[in-house]
C-alpha positions in Angstrom: 0.0 0.0 0.0 2.9 2.4 0.6 3.8 2.4 -3.1 0.2 3.2 -4.1 0.6 6.5 -2.4 3.3 7.5 -4.8 2.0 6.0 -8.1 0.3 3.2 -9.8 1.1 -0.3 -8.7 0.5 -3.4 -10.9 1.1 -6.9 -9.7 0.2 -10.1 -11.5 0.1 -13.8 -10.8 3.0 -15.6 -12.5 2.0 -18.8 -14.3 2.5 -21.8 -12.1 2.9 -19.8 -8.9 0.4 -19.4 -6.1 -3.1 -19.1 -7.5 -2.1 -19.3 -11.2 -2.2 -22.8 -12.7 0.7 -24.0 -14.7 0.2 -24.1 -18.5 -1.3 -27.3 -19.9 0.5 -29.4 -21.0 3.2 -28.4 -18.5 6.8 -28.8 -19.8 8.8 -25.9 -18.7 8.6 -22.2 -17.7 11.5 -19.9 -18.2 12.2 -16.2 -17.8 11.1 -15.4 -21.3 7.6 -16.7 -20.5 7.3 -14.5 -17.4 8.6 -11.5 -19.3 6.1 -12.0 -22.1 3.3 -12.3 -19.6 4.3 -9.1 -17.8 4.6 -7.2 -21.1 1.1 -8.5 -22.1 -0.3 -7.4 -18.7 1.1 -3.9 -19.1 -0.1 -3.6 -22.7 -3.5 -4.9 -21.8 
């Protein structure tokens, strides 16, 4: 909440972590997948 006082804060659930299910079929997840997801969320 402290950051929200200074600007806009965006968080997202990374695939395969916490509440986000891994992709099906699950083989691997690498940094490129997470970067692509973050870029899509920001563009969205």
